[in-house]
N, C-alpha and C positions, 0 to 999 in steps of 0.2 A: 709253240703251236705244233700240233701233229701234222705230219706230212699229208695225211689222208683225210683231214677234217673237211667237212662240207663248208663251202663259202656261202654266207648269208647275204641277201641284198642289203645295201647301205641306203638308209633313208635320206631324203633331201635335207632334212633337219641336221643330219650329221655333217653333210657337206657345208652347210651354212656355218655351223659351229666351228668347223675346221678353218674356214676362211677368216672368221673373227679372231680366232687364236693366232693365226699367221700374221694378221695385221697388227695385233697387239704385240707380238714378238718383235716385229720390225721396228717398233718405236719404243720398246720397253727398256728398262734400265738393265735387264739381264743380257742385252745384246752385245756382241763383240767380245773383245779380249777380257772384259770384266766379268763375264759369265763364269761361274764356278764349273770346273770340269765334272762331267758325269762319271760316277764310279763304274769301272769296267766289271761286267758280270762274268764270273767264272763259275762253271758248273763241274761238280765232282760226283763220281760214283764211289760210295763208301761201302766196302765189302768186308765182312768178317770172315776169317779163314780158319781152317783147322788142318792139323797134320794128318797125313793118311792113316796113321794109327791112333788118331784122336788123343795124342799125348799132350798137345799144346795147341794154342791158337794165337791170333793176332788180328790186326786191322791193315787193310790195304786201301789207299786213296788214289783214285785214278782220275785224271782230267777227262771229263765226259765228252769234250769236243776234240777233234783231231788237231795237232798230232797228240795222241794219247800217251801219257807217261804215267807210271805208277810209283808211288812210295809204298814199300812193302815192309812187313814184319814190324809194324808200329805197335808199341805198348804190348809186348807179349804177355799171354795169360793162358787160361784154360781153353779147351776146344768147344765147349758147349755154350755157344754164343748166339745172340740175336742182335739186330741193329735197327734203329728207327731214326729218320731224318726229319727236321723241320727248319726251313730257312737255312741259315748258316751253321746250325748246330746238329750234331748227331749224338745219339744216346746208345752206348754199347751196353748190352744186357748180358751179364754172366748168370747162367741159368742154374740147373740143378745142383743144390748144396752150396753154391757160391752166393746166390740170392742177393744181387746188387745191381745198381744202375750207375754208370759213369757218364758224365756229360763232357762233350768235346766241342771245340770250335773247329770247323773244317779248315780254317786258315792256319791252325796250329794243331794238326791232328795227333801229334805225339805228346801233347800236354793235357793231362786230366784237369778239367775245371773244378769238378767236384765228383764225389762218389758217395752213394748212400745205400743202405740196406733196403731190401724189399720185404723184410720180415716184420710182422706185427709182434708186439710183446707177448701176445697169447699164442702165437704160432708154435706148434710142437714138431712140425715137419717142414721140409723145404717148401717155400712158396713157389719155387721154380718159375720165375717171371719169364715171359716169352714174347710179348709184343706191346707196342704202344700205338694208340690212335689219337690223332690231334684234332681238337676243336678250334683252337686259336693259339696265339703265342703263349697264353697264360693258362690254358686248360687242355688236358689230355687224359686218356685212360690207360692204365697199365694193367695188362692181363697177367694173372698169376695162375699158372696151370695147376699148381699143387694146392690151390686154395679154393674155397667157395666164394671168396670175395675179391673182386677187382678193385683197384685203387683209382680214385680221382686224384690227379696230380697237377702241380703247377710247374711246367718245364722251364719257365723263365726265372724261377727263383735263384738268387745267388747263394742262398742258404739251404743246403741239402736237408736240414732239419725241417724246413717248411715245404718240402717236396710233396708229401701226401697232404691232401686237403679234404678227403672224404673217401667213401667206398660205395660199391654196388654189390648187393647181395644176390648171388646166383645159386644159392643153396637149393632152391626149388627144383633145379635141374640135375641134382645129384641122383644118379641111378642106383646107388647102393654101395659104392666103394669109397665114399667120403668126399669126392670132388666131381664137378661136372666136366672137367677137362676143357676149360676155355682156351681155344686155339688161335683165333684170329678175330680182327675187328675192323670195321670201316665206319667213318662218319659220313653221312649223306644229308646235307641240309641241316635240319635241327634234330636228326635222329642218329643214334649209335646202334650199330648192329654187331652183336657178338655171337660167333658161331662156337658151339660146344660139341665135342666129339661124343661125350657120354659113353666112354668105354667102361668095361667091367674088367679090371685088372688087364688092361691093354688090349682087350678084345671088344670090337664094336658090336655088342649084342643088343644095344638099345638105339632107338631113333635119335639121330642127331637133331639138335634144335638151334635156332637163332633167336636170341633174346633181343628186344628192341627197347631202347631207352630214349626219353626226351632229354636232350643235352642241356636244356635250360633249367629243368627241374630235377634231373637225375632220377626220375621216376620211370618205372617200367610201363610200357604201353601194351595194352591187351590187344593183340592182333586179331583175336577172334578165330584163330586157326588151330590152336593147340589144345583144345579141350580144357582140362583142368590147368594146364600150363598156358601162360600168356603169350609165349613165343610162337615161332614158325617152325613146324616140323618139316624135316627134309626127307626126300626119297633116298638120297645117297647117304652112305655111312662112312665114318672115319674122315671127315673133312680135314684137309691139310692147309688150304689157302683160300682167301677170300679177297675180292677186289671189286671196286665200283668203277664203271666206265660211264662218264657223262655223255658220251656220244650216243650210246645205245640206251642210256637211262636205266641200266640194269646192274644188279649185283651178281657176281659170278662166284660160285663155290666149287672148288676142285677137290674131289674126294677119292681116296685110294681103295676103299673097301678094306677087307681083312687081308693082311699080309700072311704069307705062308710062314708057319712056325712049327719046328719039330716035324711031327707026322701029319700036322694039319695043313691041308693045301690052301692056297689063296682063295678068297671068296670075292667074286666080281660083283660087289654091291656098291661100287663107287661110280664116278663119272663127273660131269659138269652140270650143275643145276643153277638156274637163274632165279633171282628174287626181284620182283617189282617193289621198289622202296616206298611207293605210295599206296598200292593196293595190298601188298604182302603176298600176292599170288606167286606161285613157284612153277617151274617147268624143268623137266629133265631134258637138257639140251643135248648132251653127249652121253650115251650109255657105254659103259666099259665092257659090256658083253656078258657072257655066261662062262661057266667052267669049261664048256665044250668049244666055245667060239668067242675069243677075246682078242681081236687083231691089234688093238691099241695097247694091250697090257693093262696094268694098273696105273691110273692117272695120278701123278705126283704133284703137278703144278700146271697152271695155265695163265695166260695173259691176253689182253686185247690191245692190239696196236692201232686199229682203225675199226669203224663200224662193221666192216665185212672181213676183217683180218684178225685172226687169233692164232695162238700157238699153244701147244700143250706138250708136256713130257709124259710119255708112256713108258712103263717099266715092265720088262720081262723077267726081272730078278735083280738081286743086289748089284748095283753099279752097272747094270745092263739096260741102258735107257736110250730112247729115241725121241727126236723132236718131230712133231707133226703140226700141220697147219689146218685150221678149221674156221668155219664161218660163225662168228659170235651171234648171229641172228637166226640162222637155220640149223646150226650144229653140224652141217655137212663137213666131213673131213676130206681133204685133198687126197685123191686115190688114183691108182692106175689099175691095170687089168689084174694085178696080183693082190690088190688091197690097198690100205692106207700107205701113203708114200712118205718116206723120210725126207725131211727138209735138208737139202744140200749135203746129203750123205752123213748127217749127224745121227748115227745109230751105233749101238753097242758101246756107248760111252757112259761115264759116270757124270751125267748131266744133273747138276744139283738144284738149280733154281732158275727162274725167269723173272725179268723185270723190264718195264718199258720206260724210256726216258722222254723228255719233253718233245723231242723231235719224232717220236714214234719208232725209234730204233729199239730193237729187242736185245737185251744183254742176257747172255746165257752162261751160267756157271759150269765150268768143266773141271771136274776133279780128276787128277791124274798124278801118279806117284813121281813122274819125271818132268811133266810139263803142265802144271795146273795153271788156270787163269780164266779170264772172261773173254767170251766170244761176242762180237757185236754184229748183229744181223740187220741189214737194211731191207725192210719189206717192200714189195712192189705190188701194184694192182694185179698183175699177172703172176701167179705163183711161180711160174717158170723163170721169172726175172728176179726172184729173191736173191740177195747177194750178201756175202760176208764182207762187211766193211772193215772189220778187224778180225782175222782168223784166230788170234790169241794175244791177249795182254797178260803177261805173266804176273802171278800173284804170290809166288814162292810156295805158299800153302794152298790147300784146296779151298776155293771160294764157296761159302755156304749160304750167304744171304747178302743182298745189296739194296741200298736206298740212295737217293740223290739229294745232295746239299749244294748250296751256292753262296758265293760272296758277291758283294756289290749289288747295284740296281735296287 
């Protein structure tokens, strides 16, 4: 439960049901020493890591609750990695030119349960897998950045040959370079939302889109907002991350705009945009500014910790990033007389990513050549009371992406 979730009134019927259950427990066979012990729940942060020079990578597994200890440098591999968690399992994705998914049990994170390719027999280039979105224990979607087709998969299968069960065709969103650049996805109720960057040779020259699919039939839903395309057009360009927050009922898309490259300056066409998953209406919540005025820099990532508490990473250049706090409903950024205010002095750092745990704590990846690791922030209702619960949990290599897994319960 999140620390800042709203409390709902409990009905009289709930109290009556609780009383009946308590009476039943007092006289039932499960009472006393004969009751089987309840398994202890343990929660873990699973982080994929990369060397500062990107020559290698590995996995770190950290106890999510204090005292936090980490197991590092697990199953060393390449640096281009992603990770997705579901229950007690996590799936480590080796990306460009490696093209595979490996399944692990968080209770034994140094042992591969199985590993399988993400290449179709007809693929002639790297499928470059990058994310998974889960519907249930037996159904998920695997995004393949280097392909026009996402996979429908069964994450529960013991046989990796049965991992792929179908596919989604996103070729309608190809803007001319052969692929739509599917970047991130979330499942909300009976709908899958897939955001596509629609780059043209790494440049965001086209409108980014979100395709919506019915997870029961795997057919695309016509949102009525995209003209000849069925999906949802976005105002922001180059979307990097997407999340759904049940407390606000909104999907949040964090987008960076165009990065500076060579003689071409950065373009501030990003920000944070929201999507209503029922009406498909969008709203530009946080604008990253203009070439002349961009106090947040380019927005690399964002999370929502409570209905009125969010955090974003703004970048002024390569590995020169700052953490800011914003309101997920109004878009207002916490500021002082000089402009947007850095959270707890976290500025000028290689902040790599953000993720929120079940308790509403914000985990922040901090890439550093000498002291890399995860920072754990405890949000407060008053921004001035935000606190670092853990200033640094060492991960040996730079933490690049994190998800949460659990055992027991």
